[in-house]
C-alpha positions in Angstrom: -2.6 -15.1 -19.7 0.8 -16.4 -18.7 1.4 -13.5 -16.3 -1.8 -14.3 -14.3 -0.9 -17.9 -13.9 2.6 -17.0 -12.6 1.0 -14.6 -10.0 -1.5 -17.2 -8.9 1.3 -19.8 -8.6 3.5 -17.4 -6.6 0.6 -16.4 -4.2 -0.3 -20.1 -3.7 3.3 -20.9 -3.0 3.6 -18.0 -0.6 0.5 -19.1 1.3 1.8 -22.6 1.6 5.2 -21.4 2.8 3.6 -19.1 5.4 1.3 -21.9 6.6 4.2 -24.2 7.0 6.2 -21.6 9.0 3.3 -21.0 11.4 2.8 -24.8 11.8 6.4 -25.2 12.8 6.4 -22.2 15.2 3.2 -23.2 16.9 4.6 -25.8 19.4 7.2 -23.3 20.6 4.4 -20.8 21.3 2.9 -23.1 23.9 6.3 -23.4 25.6 6.8 -19.6 25.6 3.3 -19.0 26.9 3.8 -21.4 29.7 7.1 -19.7 30.6 5.4 -16.3 30.5 2.7 -17.5 32.8 5.4 -18.8 35.3 7.2 -15.5 35.1 3.9 -13.6 35.7 3.2 -15.9 38.7 6.6 -15.2 40.2 6.1 -11.5 39.7 2.8 -11.6 41.4 4.1 -13.6 44.4 7.5 -12.1 44.9 7.6 -8.9 43.0 6.1 -6.6 45.6 3.7 -3.9 44.6 5.6 -2.9 41.4 5.9 -6.5 40.3 2.1 -7.0 40.8 1.3 -4.0 38.7 3.7 -5.0 35.9 2.3 -8.6 35.9 -1.3 -7.3 35.7 -0.4 -5.0 32.8 1.5 -7.7 30.9 -1.1 -10.4 31.2 -3.5 -9.2 28.5 -0.7 -8.6 26.0 0.6 -12.2 26.6 -2.9 -13.6 26.2 -3.6 -11.7 23.0 -0.2 -12.5 21.5 -0.5 -16.2 22.2 -4.0 -16.3 20.8 -2.9 -14.5 17.6 0.0 -16.8 17.0 -2.0 -19.9 17.9 -4.8 -18.9 15.6 -2.6 -17.9 12.7 -2.6 -21.3 11.0 -6.4 -21.5 11.2 -6.9 -17.9 10.0 -4.4 -18.3 7.2 -6.2 -21.5 5.9 -9.6 -19.7 6.1 -8.3 -16.7 4.2 -6.6 -18.9 1.5 -9.8 -21.0 1.2 -12.1 -18.0 1.1 -10.2 -15.8 -1.2 -8.7 -17.6 -4.2 -5.5 -16.0 -5.3 
């Protein structure tokens, strides 16, 4: 009985710590995404044919990565609320 309560407390503490980390990181993600979009724009305008191709190939990865990090807090809360540890 005591062992289960310790595991539950550790999992709850871990979930809280991870949630706090993602909340603190989230504002920086917006800055990094804006910088990435600016770099992509410069590559499209001034990068020539190679730059355009690189920018087109990097755009989906930047979009998916920013959505994952931005949604991490919401997904983490949903998981911790849905599955009680």
